[in-house]
N, C-alpha and C positions, 0 to 999 in steps of 0.2 A: 516572606511575601508582603507586598504593599497592599493594604486595603483602603478603600476610599470611604470617608465618613459621609453618609448620605445627607447630613444637615449642613456641614461646614465645608465639604469637599477637600478636607485636609487628608493627607496620606499618613497612615499609621503602619508601622513595621511590626510584623509578627514572625518570629523565628520558625514556628510551625503553624499550619492552618488550624484555626479554632475548630474544635470538634463538638459533638453533642454533650460531652462532659463539662464543657465550659459555657459560661453564661452568654458570652458574646458570639453568636453565630453570624454567618455572613451569607449573602446572596451572591450569585455569579451570573454574568451575562454571556450569552452565546449569540453571535450575530455575524453578518457578512459585512466585511469592511467596505466603506465607501470608496469607489475608484478614485475620487478626487482627494482622498486623504482623510485621516482622522486626527483628532486632537491627541497629543502625546502627553507623556508624564511631565515634561517640562512646561508644556502649554498650560496645563491645569495649575501647576505650582505657581506659574507667573501670574495667572489671573487671580488666584487666591491671595497671593502676597500683595498684589496691587489693590485688591479690594479691601484687605485688612488695614492697609495703610490709610485708606480714606473711608472706612466703613461708617464712621460717625460723622455724618454731615450735619453741620449746625446751620440752621436757617433761623434767622431772627426776624421777628415781626412783632408789631404792637397791635393788639386787638383790645381796645378799651383799657381795662386794668390788668389784662393778662400779660404776663411777661414772657420769658423765653421757653421755647419748646424744642426738644431734640427728636429728630426723625432718623430711622435706621431701616435698611432693607437687607434681605438675605442674599448670600452669594449664589444660592441655588437658583435664583431667579435672574441671574446675570445673563444677558443675551449673548455675551461673549463665549459662554459655555455652550457647546453643541446641544441641539435638541435631544439627541439620543442619550447623552449623559444626564441631562437634566431630568428627562422623563424616566430613565432607569432609576435614578436616585429617588425620585418622587414615588415610583411604584414600590420600590423596596422599603422606603420609609413608611408607606401606607400599610405594608404587611408586617411592620414592626421590626425591621432589620436596621441596625445602626450602620453596618458596614456592607459594602458591595465591592466585588472585584470585576474590573473591566480590562480586557487585555490591552486595549489601545493606550490607556492612560495609567495603568498600574504596573507597568514594566519599564524600567529605565533602560531603553534600548541603546543609550550611549555607552553603557557598560556591557562589554561582550560577555563577561563573567556572569552578570545578572541575567542577561538574555538566555545564555546557555542553561543556567539553573532553572529558569522559568519554563523553557521548552521541555526539559527532562522531567519536571515535576508537575506539569500542567494537568496531566490525567489525575493525579492525586488531589490537586486543588479542586477539580470539578467533582470528584467523588466525595470530598469532605464538606462541600457546600451544603447548606440547609435546603436550598432550592436553586434551580437554574432557570433563568428566563431565556427562552429561545425566541428572539425577536425576528419575526418574518416581515421585513419591510415591504415586500411585494405582495402581501396578502391582505385583503380587506376584511372588515368585520362581518359581513354577511356571508362569507364563504362557508360551505359545508365540506369539511375535510374528507368525509366519506364519499363524496361525489367523484366519479372518475375524471371529470373535466374541471375540477376545482383548481383554483390558483394555488391552493395549499400543496397539492401534489406536484406542481410545477415550480415551486419556490426554489430560488437559487441556494437557499440554506441547505437543501438536500444534495447539492452538487459540489459543495466545497470540501476540501480535504480536511481542514481543521475541525469542522463541525461533526465529523464522525465520532471522535472520542468525546466530544462535548455532548453528543446524544447518548452514548452508552454509559459514561461514567456516573452521572448524577443519579441519586435515588429518586429525587423529585424534580420533574421538569415541566414547565408550563410553556405552551406555545402561545405567543402573543402576536396580534395583528399589528398593522402599521400605526394604529391609534392606541396601542397598548391595551387592547381588549383581549381577554383570555379566550382562546379558541378551543382549548382542551388540555388535558394532562397527558403525559407519556403513557400512563396506565390506561387511560380511556381510549387513546388513539393508537394503541400498540399494534393492532391488526393492520391499520392503514399504513403506519410507519414501516411495518415489516414488508408490505408490498412495495413501498416506494424505495426502500434502502436495501432490501435483501437480508437485513439483520434479523435473526430469529427472535420471535416474541419473548422466549424465555431469557435470551441474552439481554434484551431491552429492559426487562423487568427485574434483572439481576437474580433470576431464579437459576440460571445456568452460568457457571464461571467461565471466563474467557479461556482458561487453561484447558477446558474441555472441548474447545473448538480448534480444529486443525489450523495450521499456519496458512495453508492455501485458502481456506474458507475466509479467514480474517482478511487476507490480502484481497480476496474478491469483493469484499465490502467497499474497499477503496478504489476499485478498478474503474469506476465510472465517475470519480470525483476529480476535481481540478484544484491546483494551487497556483498562486501568482509566481512564486519562486520555485524552480524545479527542485531545489534541495528540500523544500517542505513536503514533497511527496514522501520522503523518508522520515523527516522530523515529526510530522503530524501523526505518525504511526508508532512512535516510541512507547506510548502508554499502553497501547493494545497488546504489546508483546512484553511489557515489563523490562524494556531495554533502556540503559543509560549510555550515551556516547557523546563525544564532543560534537558540537555544531560548528561547521565550517562553511559559511556562505561564500560561494565562489567555486566550490568543488564540483558543481553540476550534478550529473547523474551518478557520479561515484558515491554520493551520499546514500543512495538506495542500495548500492553494492555493499557498502560498509554495514548497513542495517542488516542485510541478509547474512553477512559474515557473523555478526553478533548474535543473531537468532540461532544460527547453526551451532554456535558455541554453547548456548544456554538452553535450547529447546530440542529434545530428541524427536524431531518430526521431519521425515523425509518428504512430506508433501510440499515442502518449499521448492522442490525441484519440478513439481507438476504444474506447468504453465505453458502457454503458447498463444499465438495470435488467432488461432482457429479452434473450433470444437475438437475434442480429442477423438481421433479415429480408433476404432476397436476391431479386434479380430472377431467377426461375427460367425455364428454357427453355420450360416448358409454361405458365408464368404470367408473361409478360414485361411486362405492363402495370403502370405505376406505381400504378394504382388497384387493383391486386390483389396484395397482398403475401403472400409465402409464408413461414410460420413453422412449423418442425417441431412446436413445442409447442402450436400452435393449429390444426393441420390446414390446411384450405383455406378458412379464413374470408375473406370479402371485406371490404376496408376502403374507405371513401370519405372524401374530404376534407370536413371540416366547413365550413359557410359562414363566410366571413371577415366576421364581424360582432361588435360588442361586446355586442349584446343578442340572446342566443339563449335565449329563455325556455323552449324545449322541452327543455332539457338541465339540469335540476336548479336548485339555488338559486345565489345570488350567490357563495357561498364556492366552490362547484364551478366556476363560471364563472371565478373568479379563478385557480383552479388550472390551468385550461386556458390562461390568458393568460400566466402566468409559472410556470416550473417549474425545479427544480434541474438538470434535464437539458438545458435550452436554452442551455447555455454550453459553452465549449471544455474547461474543466477540470472534473474530477469532484469531487464533494463529499467522497468517501471511497474507500478501496480497494475497498469492497464492490461498486462499480459496474463493476469490471473482472472480475467473476466469469466472464463468457463471452468474454473476450478473450485467452485463453491461446494460441490458435492463430494470432494475428495476427503477421506478420513484416514488417519494413521492406524497401523496395527502393531502389536508388540513384536519386537525382533526375536526375542528368545523363546516364545511359545508359539504364537499363531503362524508367524512366517516360517519357522522351522518345520512345523507340521505340514504346511502347504507345499514347501519346497522339497521336503524329504531329505534335508541335509542339516548339518550342524551349523548353527548360526553363531556368529561372534558379534560382540558389541561394536557398533561402528565407531570409528574415530576419524577426525578430519584435521588436516594440516595444510595450510595455505603455503604453496611454494611458487617459485618462479616458473615451474612447468605446469601449474594448475593445482587443483585441489587433490591432495593425496588422501585416498580413502580405500576402504576394503568393501567391495560390493559383490553380491552373487551374480556372476556373469555366465550367460549362456552363449557359448561360442557357436556361431552358425557357419555353414559351409561357404567357401569362397566362390562357389559357382553361382550363388545368389547375387553377388556383386563383389565389391572389394571387401577387405577385412572389416567385418562389423559384427557386433554382438548385442545382446539384450542384457541390461542391468536391472534386475528386479528390485523394486523399491518396497519398503515396508509401509505401503499404503494401498488403498483400494478405492474404486469408484462407487457410485451409489448402487450398482448391481452386485457389489461384492467381488469384482474382478481385480486381480492383481495388476498393478501398473508397472510397466517397465520402460526404462529409457533406452532409446536406440543410440548406441555408441558406434562411432566410426573411428578406426585406427588412423593415426596420423602418418602411418607408414613404417616400414621396417627400420628406418634410420632413427625413429623415435619410439622405442619399445615401451609398451605400457601406457602410452599417451593417447588420449581419445578426445574427439570433439563430439558434440551432441547433435543427433539428428541426421537424416538422410533426405536428399531431394528426390522427388518423384514427379514425373510429368503427368498431367491430367489431359485427357482427350479434349480437343478444342480449346486448350488453354495455351497461350503463347509462351508461358514461362513455367518453370518448375515450382512446386510447393514443398516447403520444408516440413517433414513430419518427425517430431522428436519423441513421441510417446506411443506406446502400445498398451492395450488392455487385454490381458490373457483371460479368456472366458473360462477356461478350465486347464490348469497346468497339470501335467505337461502335454496333454493331448493337442492343445492348440499349437504347440511348437512342433510336435510330430507331424502335423499337417504340412510342414515345409517340404516333406518328401514329394508332394504333388508338383513342386517346382524344381526341386533339386534332382529329380529323376533317380538315378541309381546311387546317389551319394546320401548317406544317412546324416541327420543332424544330431549334434550332441545336446541331449536334453537335460543333462545334469547341470546344477547351478552352484559350483564351488565358489567360495569367497576368494577373491583375488585382489591384490593390490593394484591400483590403477591411478593414473593422473588424468584428471578431466579438466579441461579449460573452464574456469569458474566465472570469468567476466570478460566482456569485450575489452580488448586491450586499448582501444581508443578512448575508453572512459578512465583509464588509469592515469595517475600523475606522470607527466613527462611525455605523454602521447599527444599527437595532434592529427587532424584530418585536413586534407586539401582536396576539395571537390572541383577545383578549377578544370582539370583535365578528365574528370570522371574517374579518378584513381585515388584510392586510399593510400596515404603515405604514413609511414611509421619510422621512428628513429632507428631502432636496432636493425642492423642488416640481416641478422639471423631470422627475425620475424618475417621479413620480406621473402626470404628463402623458404621458410616453413610454409607460408601460405601461397607460394608461387606468385608473388606480386612483382610487377614490373618495376624496374629502377626508375627513380625520378618522379 
C-alpha cells in the first residue's frame, strides 16, 4: 500500500500495513468524494516533483553589509494541493502521525492490478490504521449530533456505500466537521450512529464480530446506501464478508450476483435468500390461510392467486403481463443490496440440530452448485396440493425471523417439461390494486400446524406436511444480468438471445 508522508507529500510503499508492533503507524481518511473530482495519485506526484525541482528559490538582495539569504517554503502549503489533502495532512501531523492514507491519491488507478488489490484489502487497511478521520464536509462546528434535526444525522457520509466498511473497520474513528473540528468519537456517538445506520452498537465498538451477524443483516446495512458506479454496490461490501474476488468495472449488476455466489461458497448462511422489495408477509395465527396474507403495511387485505394462464386479458397490457411472468425477485439472488432493506432481523439457525428438531426430519448438509439450469441444491420441500394453484411448494430455510418463526421460500415449478426446476415466488392480486404483487417468502408461526391450516382452502384434499430433502434447481439470477444477455425495451418486450429461454418464459419472438 502507498502511504503519504504528512510533511513532504511523498509516497512511500509498504508491503503490509504498519501495525501496532511497528513504530510507524498511520492515520486514514474517510470522506465523500467531490462530484467535480479529486486529485489523483499522479496529480500529487506531479506537484511534489515540480516543487522539489524548484524548492530552493534564491533571492538575492543587498541590505547594507548583509549578503545572500536563502528562502524555502513547504510543499504542504502549496495551493495546488487540494484543501482536503492539505488539511488532512496537517491534522494527522498535529496528532503525531508521519503517514496518512487517502483513497483518492494513494491508489494508482491507472493500474488495474493495484486498484483490484486495494479494493480487496481496503477493509484490512482501515482496521490496521491507528485512527480514522471521518470528514463530514456538510456538517458545521456547532452541530449537536444527538439532536434529531442535526446536520450530522443528515450527512451524505452516512448514505454512501464505501463509508459503511470505513465506519465499522477502524478501532478509533473521529468525526470531523467541515473545518476539521472534532465532533466526537465512534465510541462516544455509538448510540446516535446506530440509529442513523442501523448497525448494532456492539458491532460498531468491535465487541461483536461480523461473523456473528447474519448475511441478510449485513446486507440490510447497505440497503439505504448509494454508490456512483453500480459495480461498487458489490465491491464496497467485500470486507464485510471477508470475500476476495476480481473487480471488473463494466459488468454492471452482475458484480452483486458474483458477490452472492462467493458468499454462498464460503458462509453457511441461508439468510442470503431472505430478501424482497416489501416487508415479509407471515402466516398469522388469526389469518393462517395461505390465501390470506398478513402484511403490517397493508392491513388486512386479502390476496388471491391469479389464474395460471399466459393470456389474462383482464389485467392490463402485454407489457404488464410480461412483468408478471418474469421478475427480478423470482430468483434466489438479489439484484442489489436495496432488496435487503427489511431483512435486518433475520438470523440463521444450525442445520444439523435446531432445524432437524423443528422439522422432525433428518437434515443433510446443504451443498450448492451453479449450473445452466439454476442453482442445484438440496432443500426440505413441502409439496402442497395442486388445488391451491399450479405446482408449487415451500422450501424451508435454516433461518428465522425476530419472532423465531421458520422462514420458507415459495417455489413455483417451471412445468412438467422442466422437472425439478423452480422459480421463486408467486403473484397474488390485492383488492383495489391494479396489478399483482410478488410474494416470495412465508414465515411459519408453528410448524407443521401452520401448513395443516391449508385444509381450510384445499377442502377435502390433505396437504403433505412432511419436509424431506429433495434435489432441486432454482433460478439463481436474472438472466438479463448475465454476460451475453441484453434487453430491448423499445416495444415493451424483454429480448434474450437463446431461443429456449424465450420458450421457457413464454416470451414473444422479436
